[in-house]
C-alpha positions in Angstrom: 36.9 -1.0 3.0 40.0 1.0 3.5 42.9 2.0 0.7 45.0 -0.4 2.6 42.4 -3.1 2.6 41.8 -2.7 -1.0 45.7 -3.0 -1.7 46.0 -5.6 0.8 43.2 -7.5 -1.1 45.0 -7.0 -4.7 48.3 -8.7 -3.4 46.2 -11.3 -2.2 45.1 -12.0 -5.7 48.1 -13.8 -6.7 51.6 -14.7 -5.2 53.3 -12.2 -8.0 51.5 -8.9 -8.8 54.1 -7.7 -10.3 57.3 -8.8 -12.7 59.9 -8.4 -10.0 62.1 -6.6 -12.3 63.1 -2.8 -11.6 61.1 -0.1 -14.2 62.5 0.5 -17.5 62.7 4.0 -17.1 64.2 3.9 -13.6 67.0 1.9 -14.7 67.3 4.3 -17.9 67.3 7.6 -15.9 69.2 6.2 -12.4 71.5 3.6 -14.0 74.6 6.1 -14.5 74.0 8.3 -11.0 76.5 7.6 -8.3 74.8 5.9 -5.7 73.2 7.8 -2.6 70.0 7.7 -0.4 67.0 7.0 -2.1 63.0 6.8 -1.3 60.9 4.6 -3.2 57.2 5.6 -2.9 55.0 2.8 -3.4 57.3 0.0 -3.8 55.2 -2.5 -4.2 56.7 -6.0 -4.0 60.1 -4.3 -4.3 61.9 -4.7 -7.7 62.6 -1.3 -7.8 64.2 -0.8 -4.4 66.2 -4.1 -4.8 67.6 -3.2 -8.1 68.9 0.2 -6.2 70.1 -1.6 -3.2 72.1 -4.0 -5.6 73.8 -0.8 -7.0 74.8 0.5 -3.7 71.9 2.8 -2.8 70.9 2.9 0.5 66.9 2.5 0.0 64.2 3.4 2.4 61.0 2.0 0.4 57.1 2.6 1.7 53.9 1.4 1.0 50.5 1.2 2.0 50.4 -2.6 2.0 51.7 -4.9 4.6 51.3 -7.9 2.3 53.3 -6.2 -0.7 56.0 -5.0 2.2 56.4 -8.8 3.4 56.9 -9.9 0.0 59.3 -7.6 -0.8 61.3 -8.4 2.3 61.3 -12.1 1.0 62.6 -10.9 -2.4 65.0 -8.7 -1.1 66.5 -11.5 1.4 66.5 -14.0 -1.7 68.8 -11.2 -3.3 70.9 -10.7 -0.5 70.4 -7.1 -0.1 69.3 -5.0 2.6 66.2 -2.2 2.4 64.8 -0.4 5.2 60.9 -1.2 4.2 58.2 1.0 6.1 54.4 0.9 5.9 52.9 4.3 5.3 49.7 5.8 4.0 51.7 8.4 1.9 48.3 10.7 2.1 48.5 10.9 5.9 51.8 9.8 6.7 55.0 10.7 4.8 58.8 9.7 5.9 60.8 12.3 7.2 64.2 13.0 6.0 65.9 14.2 2.6 67.4 11.7 -0.2 69.6 11.8 -3.3 66.7 10.2 -5.2 63.1 10.2 -4.7 61.1 7.7 -7.1 57.6 7.7 -7.6 56.8 5.3 -10.3 53.2 4.8 -11.4 51.6 6.2 -7.9 48.2 5.8 -8.9 44.8 4.6 -7.5 41.1 4.2 -8.4 39.0 6.7 -7.0 39.5 9.8 -4.6 43.3 10.6 -4.6 45.8 13.2 -3.9 48.3 12.3 -5.9 49.5 15.8 -6.1 50.0 16.3 -2.6 52.0 13.3 -2.0 54.1 14.4 -4.9 54.5 17.7 -3.7 55.9 16.0 -0.4 58.0 14.1 -2.7 59.6 17.0 -4.0 60.1 18.4 -0.5 62.2 15.2 0.4 64.9 15.6 -2.6 68.3 16.8 -1.0 70.0 19.6 -2.8 71.4 18.2 -5.9 69.0 15.1 -5.8 66.7 13.8 -8.0 62.9 13.5 -8.3 61.8 10.7 -10.8 57.9 10.7 -11.4 56.8 7.9 -13.9 52.9 7.9 -14.6 50.3 6.4 -17.1 48.8 8.4 -19.7 45.5 5.8 -19.9 44.0 3.1 -17.9 45.0 0.5 -20.4 43.7 -3.0 -19.8 43.6 -2.7 -16.1 39.9 -3.5 -15.0 38.0 -0.9 -12.9 37.0 -1.9 -9.6 33.4 -1.7 -9.2 31.5 2.1 -8.2 35.2 3.2 -8.9 36.0 6.4 -11.3 39.2 6.1 -13.5 42.3 8.1 -11.8 43.3 11.7 -13.2 46.0 10.8 -15.4 48.0 14.1 -16.5 50.4 14.7 -18.6 54.1 15.6 -17.8 53.5 19.4 -18.2 50.6 19.2 -16.0 52.6 17.0 -13.3 55.2 19.4 -13.2 52.9 22.5 -13.0 50.9 20.9 -10.1 54.2 20.5 -8.2 54.3 24.2 -7.9 57.8 24.2 -7.6 60.1 27.3 -6.9 63.0 28.4 -9.2 65.5 26.1 -7.5 64.6 23.1 -9.9 65.8 22.0 -13.3 63.6 20.0 -15.4 66.0 17.1 -17.1 63.2 15.2 -18.6 59.4 15.8 -19.6 58.1 13.3 -22.2 55.3 10.8 -23.1 56.4 7.9 -24.3 54.8 4.2 -25.6 55.2 1.3 -23.4 54.5 -2.5 -23.9 52.3 -3.7 -21.1 51.8 -7.5 -20.7 48.6 -8.8 -18.5 48.0 -12.4 -18.5 50.5 -13.1 -21.1 48.8 -10.6 -23.8 50.8 -7.8 -24.6 49.2 -4.5 -24.7 50.3 -1.1 -25.9 49.8 2.1 -24.0 51.1 5.3 -23.2 53.1 6.6 -20.0 55.3 9.7 -19.2 58.1 10.8 -17.6 59.2 13.7 -15.4 62.8 13.8 -14.1 63.7 17.1 -12.0 66.9 18.0 -10.0 66.8 20.1 -7.3 69.8 22.6 -7.8 72.9 22.2 -5.2 73.2 25.2 -2.8 75.9 27.5 -3.6 78.8 27.6 -1.4 79.7 30.6 0.4 
């Protein structure tokens, strides 16, 4: 089964996999930023992208699952906002262009997954003066593991930054580990996540 088929199957399990609400860290870290262009990587059913669009951002949102993207389009229509939805396998097909905000919220996958390569391309897609926001898990929590799959690599925030291999043209705005309540099937679970927020420095005017 391909990664695309695996994600389509996951979304077919239920009419709503995620809450539909934007990620808490995205709201906290982006809420005060002036709207511009945004790239949402692994957008799922569109909660983050729709929230950004409501705040005036021009959003390009990508996911490997056509099922998720179709669902996201329906949610955007219901919310009365416009988002450019694109189907991409980010390991092999990354969107062109640069953006004022590039957001990668919980970009994980069971089994072999070159997350670092995707995040490096995400950093390259940040425009001068723009923000790269990465949110990740520190543990697998209560989520069930697919058969014959190893747990994903879950680096801490300092490791995330180190693996980006950035040049000196970046400022680290936030690098932290924090607890989060994760509700699955009506049961609350405590787990740990991490946040990395970086700004690419604007080019100096001549």
